[in-house]
Each structure stands twice: as C-alpha cells, then as structure tokens.
N, C-alpha and C positions, 0 to 999 in steps of 0.2 A: 577160474576166478582171476581177474586181473589184479596183479600185486602192485601196491604203491608203498614203497618202503618209507617209513616215517622216522625210524631210528629213536623211538621213544615208546614209551609205553602208551545174608536172618536172622539149653540148656544141658553131657555124656562124654565119655573119653574115647579117643580113637584107638583102634587096635592096629598098632604099627609094629608088626612082628618082623624083625630084621632091620636093615638099614633103610632110613628114609633120606632121600637126597632132594635137593632143590632142583626144580626145572627152570632153566633160565630163559623164559620167554617173556614178552612184554606184559607187565602188570601183575600185581598180587592177586591171588585167587582164593584165599581162605575166608571162611565165614567170619564177619567182623562184628556180629552181635545185632540183635533186633529186639526192641521192646516197645511198650506203648508210651514212651516218654520222649519220642522224637529221634532216637538214634536210628541211623540208616545203615544198611548193609550194602556190600558191593559184591558183584558176581562178574567174573571175566569170561568172555566167550572167545573161542579161537577157531581158525580154519584148521581142519584136521584131514589127515590122509585116510580115506575110507578103507584102504587095504588093511590097515592095522590100527586106525584111530589114534595115531600119535599126532601131536601138534606139529603143524607145518612151520618150521622155523622161518621167521621173517614174513609170515603170511598175514592175512587179514585178521583183525581182532576187534573186540568191542568191550565196553564196560557198562554194566547195569547197576545203578544205585537205586535201592528200593527200601521201602518201609512196609508196614502192614496195610497201607491204603493207597500208595502211589509209587511210581517208578519213573526213572529217566534212563534211557539207553543211548549211547553214542558208539557207532561202529566206524571202523577205519580200514582202508585198503581193500574195500569190496568193489564190485563191478559198478562203474559209473552209470548214472541215468537208469537205474534198475529199481523196480518196486520190491520192497522187502517187508516181511511180516515177522514180528516177534511173537513166539508161542511158548506155552508151557506144555510139556508132554508127561503123561502119567503112566507109561507102559501099557497103554490101551490103544494099540494101533487099529485104525489110523487116526483116532480122535486126538485133537489138541484143543487147548484154550488159547484164543487169540488175545494178546495183550495190546497190540497196536500195529500200525503200518507206517511206512515212510518210503520216500524215494531218495536214492543216493545222489549226491551232488557230483559235479564234474571231477572233483578230486577224490571220489570214492568214499565219501563220508555220509552217514545217515544218522538222523536224530529222531528218536521216537520217545514219546512220553504219554502217561495216562494213569488210569486207576489200576491198582494191583488187584488182579482177579485170582480166586482160588484155582488150583490146578496142580499139575505134577511138579516134582522137584527138578526136573530137567528143563532148561530154557534154551531154545534154539532161535537163530535168525535164519529164516528160510525165504525162498522166492515166493512172492505173493501169488504167482501163477500156479504154485503147487498147493495152495490152500483154498478150500471151498467149503462153506457151511460147517466150519469147525472140524474138517477132516483134511488130512494130507492126501491129495489126489495125484501128486507127483512126487518123485524122489530123486533129487540131484544133490547129494551130500557134499560133493566137491565145491558146490556154490554156497554152502551154508556156513554158519558159525555155530559151534557147539560149546556147551558149558565146560569149564575146566573142572569145577567142583559142582556139587548139587546145591540148589537154592535151599535156604532155611525156610521150610514151608511155614507160611503164616498160620496154618491150622494148628501148629504147636503153641501158638500164643492165642489164648482164648479168653473172652470175657465170660466170667462165671456167674455174673449177676451180683447185685448188692455192692457194686463198686469194686469187685475183686477180679483180678486177672491171674492167669496161670502161664508159666513159661516152662516148657519141657526142653531140657538140654540133652541132645543125643548126637551120635557120630554121623558124619555125612560122607567122608571119604578118607583115604589113608595116605594123602600126599601132603608134604610140608609146603608151607607158603613159599613160592619162588621169589628169588631176588629180582627186584625191579631194575633192569639195566639202564633205564633211561633217566634215572634220577640219582642223586647222591644217596648213599645208604645212611640212614639216620640211626642214631643209637636208640635201641628199643627200650621203652619203659618196662616191658615185661610184666605188666599187670593191666587188667581191664575190669571195669566195674559195671555191674548190672543196673546201677542207679536205683537200687532198692536195698533196704537193710532192715535188720531187726531193731525194734524200739525197746524191747524188753528181753530179759533172759528167757531161755527156752529149755524144755525137756526134750528127750528123744526116746524112742522105743526101738528095740532090736528084735527082729524075728530071726533067731538063729536056726534056720531051717536047712542049712547046707549039710548033707549027710557025712561028708568027710572032715568036717570041723565041728568040734564039740561046742555047745553053748558057752562053756567057760572060756574056751580059746577064742571064740568069736568076740565076746565082750572084752577080752584081754587086749585086743588090738583096736577095737572100735573106740573104746574110751580114750586111749592116748591120741587117737586121730582127732577127736574133738578138742581135747585139751591142748594140742599143738597150736591150734588157732587161738584158743581162749587165753593162752599164756602170754601172747604177744600184743595184747591190747588191755588198756585199763578198764574197758567196758566188760562187765561180766556177761559173757555170751551164754554159757552153758550152766544149767542147774544140775542136771544129771539124768540118769536113765530111769525110765518108768516102765511099768508093765501095761501092754495094750494088746492082748491076745486076739482081739477081734478087728484090729486095724488092717486095712487093705491098701496096698500100694496104689497110688493114683487117685485116691479119694481125698477131697478137701474136708478133713475132719478134725483139724487142730492137733493131730498126732504127727510128729516128725518121725516117720518110719524108715528104718533101714531093713531091707530084706533081700533074699535071693529069689530069682525067678527067671523064666524063659522069655526074654524079650523078643519081640517078633521080627526085628530088623537085624540082618546079618552085620557082623563086625562091631557090635556095640558091647563094650566091656561093662559099662554101667551107665545108668540113666538117672538123672535127677529132675524132678518136677517141683517147681516152686510157685507158690501162690502169694500174691502181693496186691496192694491197693494202688490206685492211680497216684496217690501221694508218695508212694515208694516205701511203704511199710510191708516187710515180709511177715506173713502170717503162718505159713506152713510149708514144709518141704518133705518129699519122699525120695528115697534112693533105692534103686534096684541094682543088684549085682547079677549080671547075666550068667546063667548056668550053662550057656553054650561054651564057656571057658571053664577050665579047671582052676580051683582056688586053694590057697594054702595060707598059713600064717607065719611061715619060716623063710620066706624068700626063695623057695624052691625054683630052680631054673626053668622048669617045665610047667609052672603054674602062675596064675596071677596072684600077687601078694595082696591080701585083703586090706591090711593097714595102709599100704601104698595107695591103692585106688580109693579107699574110704577118705583119706585125707584130701585128695583131690576133689572128690564129689562133695564133701562137706563145704569146701570152698564155694561151690555153686550155691549150696543151701544158705550161705550167709551173705551172698551178694557179689561174688567174683565170677568173671567169665574166663574162658580159655584164652591163651595166647598161643600163637603158632610160629612166630619167627624162630629161625634156627638158633639165633643167639640167645634165645630164651629157653633152650632145651633143658636146662638144669633146674628150672623153677617148678614148684609143685603144680601150678596152674597151666603148665605146658600141656597142650591138648592131645598128646599121644602117650600111650603106655605099651608095655611089652611084658612078656613072661619073665619072671625073676627080678623085675625092677623093684627097687626099694627106696630110691632117692627121693620120692615124693613124700615119704613119711615125715621129713623135716622141711618145714617151709623156709624159703630163702628170702633174702632182703626185698626183692620186688614183690613177693607175696605179702610180706609184712607191711610194705609201703601201702599196697592196695587195701589191706585190712585196716590199717590205721587211718587211712583217708575216710573210711566208713565209720569207724568206731573210736578213733582217737588212740593216742599213745598209751 
C-alpha cells in the first residue's frame, strides 16, 4: 500500500487486567456512544501488519462516523486510483456485508457514505476486486484497513414497540483511547450523557444468587452504590429495594433488576440494558454481573469488587455513559475495571457534574 504521510489524524465495563497504555497512532478509537436521538459514533480504521496485526505507524488510516441508520467514511494514505469497498465482518468467513464503495483520489483519499446495514462488529476497507456477491473472494490484508476497536453493533439498540427503545451497554475491547497527535490535547470533561433520564423515583430488585456472597452481604454493598448517586442530586432518584423473585434479566418488565449471570461475550465484567422512550424518559434497566469473574465485597485483590462495579453500572441505569480518556481514569464512569479496584465506589466531580446536568443540584 502506497503511503502518503499526512501528519494528522455505537451500554458494560471493560476488563482491563493489568496496565492499559495509550497507542499513539492517528485518531481516537474508543466507542463514543450511540442512541436514537441523533448522537453519532466514530470508528477508526488502520493499516496493519498481517504478520502480527499491529498498526503500521505512519500508515494509511480512515475514520467512520455512524449512527443507527447512516454512516460516512473517509480514508487517507491508501493506494491512489483504486476501487475500495467498506464491509462489516461477523466471523462468518468469507461472508461480509457491503456498506459502500468508492474510488481513491490521486492523493490517496476515499469518501464513502450510505445507509448503515446490520452486520458484524468488525469493519474493514478492502479492495473491491476482492469482494463478490457478499463474499471475500480474495485476501490482500496489506492493502486493507482494519478496525482499531469493534463497532458498537446497532442490534444492541432496538425498538421495542409502543415508542420504547432499549440500549445495551457492553464491553468491546480492552484498549484505552489513544492520544490524537495531530491536534492539541483538550481538557476532558470526563462525563458523557445518554440523553435519557428518569422522570420519577424508582425501586430496584436484587437477585443475590452468587454462591460466594451471602444475600445480606450483597445488599450491604448494592444499597450504598445506589445512594452514592442519589446523595449528590436534589432529585430523589431511589425509593428502595423491592422483592421481585420472578424477574429475569433483559426483560422489559418495569423491574430494575440486578443479578449475576454467565454473559455470553468474553471480557464483560458487567452489562446494563436500559429501556427509554424517544422523548428521553428511562423506564427500566437491568444489570448483570458476569460470573466468568470472581466476585467479593471486600476489595480482594483477586476478585471484582461488587460495590465498585455496581456503582459504575448504576451510572448507566440513570443515564450516564462511559468515558475512556486516560485523564479520566479516576472517575467512576471510566470504562475499564480490574480485580481489587474500589475507587469507583465513590463518584468524583465529573460524575457529579454529569449527574447534576440530568437531575439538578
């Protein structure tokens, strides 16, 4: 792939066990949020070395801005005068979903836009000659661009009928958002809003079904996780805990359920699903703590701390999204967690600012 050096640049918690470092390549690559009220997300694609799939420093790259119904992609530094196709890949070789096509200009840039189609979480820019009838018939990875992170699949944002939408927040990768070397680094706000909120106070139910933690100990950490948020706004968010023995995670049933379960995707510490109206009124949320991880209530260094993760996930249930900037790593809504971490139990000023923008001081 000919290089042209430019000198510039889609609701779960990430499992970041060990140190997470920024990758200093053009463009940020973390999921920036996606909902049905006009917010767009950005996905960055890079030229990669097929021998080890590392990003080629100074290589070709592109940015895709997308919502649940449309996208725009701009690529840079690719081979001039060449036909390219943007595809989604869902681990079903050789099948792909074609998003659009374009021919690169003399300076190695390509512009593709169109309707967002359902498909896999991976997005690639490939040679059009390698795609035929929705299948990859050739494979020239040194000429392609590959996603840095995974797309926030729009299937996780669904219309449930009767004017109600659901948003599922879950982990996508385990890398921090890289620094953008082509622009001045701005001071991060360190909070992000879902554009939906509770209009009334709510109850919640807890299914204390983790065998190594008693029901009493489970409640003893879940309750303060809720009241940590409630304490910092004049709006009365939380009524209290209720009994709902028949409630099931992932059902829109008016029960805000917290439970343990075996989530199907690897690397997910916990997952929150939130239901809301187009007008932005939250109606229900469910939280699942993934039993692929060990859990405790005492900050044990080899287990996930339940209160720590619950406080973060409750933030999603009341309308806040993850932040990924390294300078935001101390806030509760920072999108990575690790064994023994307890700092998310207490919300920080950026979390409070986001909360109070939704619910007042």
